C-alpha angles and dihedrals in degrees: 000000000000091000091051092052093048091051091050092049091049092051091049091051091049094058119092120240115247113255121238117249118268115274094023114115115231112241111241120228120263093245093056098045111123128202119239115262092243095058122092118255095033098128131161125048095325092064095065097042123101123208114269123247090263092053096045113103116241114240118219117251119257090253091053090051092050091048091060126192094310097059130053117235116239116260094228131038112238118253117267092227127047115254116264116266117260114267116268110249113247118252108251115245113239114249139165090259090059093054128075099236094161114191091354095068095093092047091049094050091046090049092052092048094047094048092040091230134138122233095275094044092051092048091049092051092052093045093049091049093050100036096043096038110168092018131102130215112248122192129199148136148172127309099264094045097239091118120053130169144165127218135185112224141132120291086232105066127207106209127198117212105199124196099197118132097271100031090053093053096047097032092239104192111166147156121224128233134171116266091245090065094053126079128181107219098188143338105068089138090050095057126094129182134225123196135173142167105009091006090219095117111073107208101198122185141161116277092215107045100015095229118146105212094166139359143173109262124216090231091059112023089169093060144038135260109219124203106229092203088062095058122105116253124262106048104069114088102176141352129215117189124207123189115230120199097226092160085074094036101165093048094045092049091050093051098043113092104197111022095088093058098050094095094050123099 
């Protein structure tokens, strides 16, 4: 009988205990049960301990509390800042491929290749040739080279030699062109301006070398007076000089028939 009991006990000890189903908490033994730290009488080390992060209960978010039992709380909290606006699409650069050139496409591409110009450069060359037909492009500037410009005008220049108080002192001989035909290439920061009397004439000159290569005349405030002696060589064919009685400016302007229209297109 004793042997039978010992064999039965051994077989019982050899069997594995059944595991509890997943998610079900295993009940602790009575001897190992601890009191919560907040209850009275929980002395020892367990009284000063706080539950770990894994044991702390998760509180519902404020939005979940407001939603109540009838609504489902959102899975993600909304961002504190609005999302950035979508990037602005870049403006496409005009090109020959974007234009309907028809049968002229091959000629246009051959013209660009022959002149070694990009699309804009080729268009500018054709526009200048058509718009300024009969004119040439002059270039010039001051003595030190800080100021440089280009101007479209005739190869045969009509020069005004004024004898007003300032033009006489600085020998201001000039020809007049509309503002659309003049382009300052560089040196805007190197230019300073002197005015007097009516302050309509803008006497601009280089700060460094003092040379006035162009200015805005009182007779044509919508244009430019260009000093022919400040042009680069090779584009002037002939020069005709006309004396202008600037010392009696109002009378000379009234008597002159064409000077007022020189800055018009």
